[in-house]
C-alpha positions in Angstrom: 0.1 -0.2 -0.1 2.8 2.5 1.0 4.7 1.7 -2.0 2.7 3.4 -4.6 2.5 6.8 -3.2 1.6 9.9 -5.3 4.0 12.8 -5.2 2.7 15.9 -4.1 3.4 19.0 -6.2 2.9 22.4 -5.3 2.0 24.4 -8.6 1.2 27.7 -8.6 -0.2 29.7 -11.6 0.6 32.8 -13.2 -3.2 34.7 -13.6 -1.7 37.8 -14.9 -2.5 37.7 -18.6 -5.9 35.4 -18.3 -6.9 38.5 -16.1 -5.1 40.6 -18.9 -7.5 39.0 -21.4 -10.4 39.3 -19.0 -10.2 42.4 -18.4 -9.8 43.8 -22.2 -12.7 41.5 -23.3 -14.8 43.2 -20.2 -13.7 46.7 -22.2 -14.7 45.3 -25.2 -17.6 44.6 -24.3 -19.0 47.6 -22.1 -17.8 50.2 -24.8 -20.5 48.0 -27.6 -23.1 47.1 -25.3 -26.2 49.4 -24.4 -28.6 48.9 -21.8 -31.3 51.1 -24.4 -30.6 48.8 -26.6 -30.5 51.4 -29.6 -30.8 50.3 -33.2 -30.2 53.8 -34.5 -26.5 55.2 -35.2 -25.5 58.5 -35.5 -24.2 59.8 -38.6 -20.7 61.3 -38.1 -20.3 65.0 -38.0 -24.1 65.3 -37.0 -25.9 67.2 -33.6 -29.4 66.0 -33.8 -31.9 68.4 -31.9 -33.0 68.2 -28.2 -36.4 67.1 -27.8 -38.5 65.6 -24.3 -39.8 62.7 -26.4 -39.0 59.1 -24.9 -40.6 57.0 -28.0 -37.5 55.1 -29.0 -37.3 53.1 -32.5 -38.9 49.8 -32.3 -37.4 48.1 -35.4 -34.7 49.2 -37.8 -35.8 51.7 -40.8 -34.5 52.7 -44.1 -32.2 55.8 -42.5 -31.1 59.5 -44.0 -29.3 61.6 -42.2 -28.7 65.0 -43.2 -25.0 67.1 -42.2 -23.6 70.4 -43.5 -22.3 68.9 -45.8 -24.2 65.6 -47.4 -26.8 63.5 -47.6 -26.7 59.8 -46.4 -29.0 57.0 -47.0 -28.2 54.1 -44.5 -24.6 56.0 -44.2 -23.9 56.1 -47.6 -23.1 59.2 -49.5 -25.6 60.3 -52.0 -25.7 64.0 -52.8 -24.1 66.8 -51.7 -26.9 69.0 -49.1 -25.4 72.2 -51.3 -27.6 70.4 -53.9 -30.6 70.0 -51.9 -30.0 73.9 -51.4 -29.5 75.0 -54.8 -32.9 73.7 -55.4 -35.3 77.1 -56.2 -37.3 77.5 -53.2 -40.1 78.9 -56.2 -41.0 75.4 -56.9 -43.8 73.6 -56.0 -42.7 70.4 -55.8 -39.0 70.5 -55.1 -37.7 66.7 -55.3 -33.9 65.7 -54.9 -33.5 63.8 -57.7 -30.5 61.4 -57.1 -31.7 60.5 -53.5 -35.3 60.4 -54.9 -33.5 57.4 -57.6 -32.0 55.7 -54.8 -35.6 55.6 -52.1 -37.0 54.1 -55.0 -34.2 51.5 -55.1 -34.7 50.6 -51.8 -38.6 51.0 -52.1 -38.5 48.0 -54.5 -36.4 46.3 -52.2 -39.6 46.1 -49.8 -42.0 45.4 -52.4 -39.0 42.2 -53.5 -39.1 41.0 -50.0 -42.9 41.4 -49.1 -43.4 39.3 -52.9 -41.0 36.3 -51.0 -42.6 36.7 -48.2 -40.0 37.9 -45.6 -42.1 41.4 -45.2 -46.0 41.5 -44.6 -46.4 44.7 -45.7 -44.0 47.6 -47.7 -43.8 50.0 -44.7 -42.4 53.0 -46.1 -40.9 53.9 -43.2 -37.9 56.1 -42.7 -36.3 57.8 -39.8 -34.5 60.8 -41.0 -31.7 62.8 -38.5 -31.2 66.2 -39.7 -28.4 68.5 -37.8 -30.2 70.8 -35.7 -28.6 73.7 -37.9 -29.6 72.8 -41.1 -32.7 75.1 -42.9 -35.9 73.7 -42.5 -36.4 74.5 -47.0 -34.1 71.9 -47.2 -35.7 69.3 -44.6 -38.4 70.0 -46.5 -37.4 69.2 -49.7 -36.1 66.0 -48.0 -39.6 65.4 -46.8 -40.9 66.1 -50.0 -38.3 63.8 -51.9 -39.2 60.6 -49.5 -43.2 61.0 -50.1 -42.8 61.0 -53.8 -40.7 57.9 -53.4 -42.9 55.9 -51.4 -41.9 56.7 -47.9 -44.3 58.5 -46.3 -44.1 56.8 -43.0 -41.3 59.6 -41.7 -39.9 59.7 -37.9 -37.5 62.1 -36.7 -34.0 61.4 -34.5 -33.1 63.5 -31.7 -31.7 63.7 -28.5 -33.5 63.2 -25.4 -33.2 66.0 -23.2 -31.4 66.2 -19.3 -34.0 68.0 -17.3 -32.8 66.3 -14.2 
């Protein structure tokens, strides 16, 4: 019985590198995790207006962002904002042609998804993010273009005002 005695080894474990890995993972997750579950990403160089609204978007929609120098559709540049500014204010039905073309392509994709059964119906929803310093006439031209393209259900992204 006593002949096959196991040797006891005092093995110490160096956990410094393991702690480093876990710390990096924790920081990465904290940086990328949002408790609100926000589905809306802000475009670069965009300062949204403040609002007292508490309503949050419930699903992902088509996003239009209007910065001082560019109009973006789903974070892809479509047309310079200057082109929208240059459309005459005297025009009865101001349309931003390049934006309209892209919106119609997106609507056709939505219609195709309905045909394939991926969607129940064409939603025609768009979230508009507009820099708070953009003139109303540019916003009006974008809204008119969205409406003429079949995107009549518009919501505007705003920053929640902190009153506390």
